[in-house]
N, C-alpha and C positions, 0 to 999 in steps of 0.2 A: 426504463428504470436499471435493468441490470448493466446497460453499457457504462452508465454513467458512473455506477460503483466501482468496476472496473477501471475505469479511465482514473477516478480518484485515488482507488489504489496504487496503481503503477506510477502517478505523481508522486504518493506519499513514499513509495521505495525508492524514487528518484531521489526525492529529498533528503531520504536517511541516507543512501550513499554519498551524496555530496556532503552533507554535514558529518557523518562520519569518517570519513577520508580527508576531510580538508579542514573543519572547524572543530571537533571535537566537542561540540555543544555540552552533551551529556545526557541526561536522562529523557529529555523532551525527544530527543531524535529516536530513541528506543522506543518511546510510545508511538510516535509514527508509524515505527516498523511494525508493531505489533497491530495497530490500526490496518495498516495495507495487507498483513498476512492475513487478517481475521476477512476483511473484505474479498480477500481473493479465497480465499477456502468458503466463504458462502456463495460466493460463484461458482465454485467446482460443484459443491454439494447439491446445488439448485440443480445445475445440469442443463441450462439453458446457452444453447449455441446460437445465439442470435448476435453474431459478431458484424 
């Protein structure tokens, strides 16, 4: 389950980068970034290294 969470976080960061630099969509992209960062932090805090 944690690897799926990590994959989703990475995908959200990629979409944020594309939106921020190419389209400048607005607040939705920043919400995605915040969700991705929260997902990554949860993975780091839990400390599971099952990659």
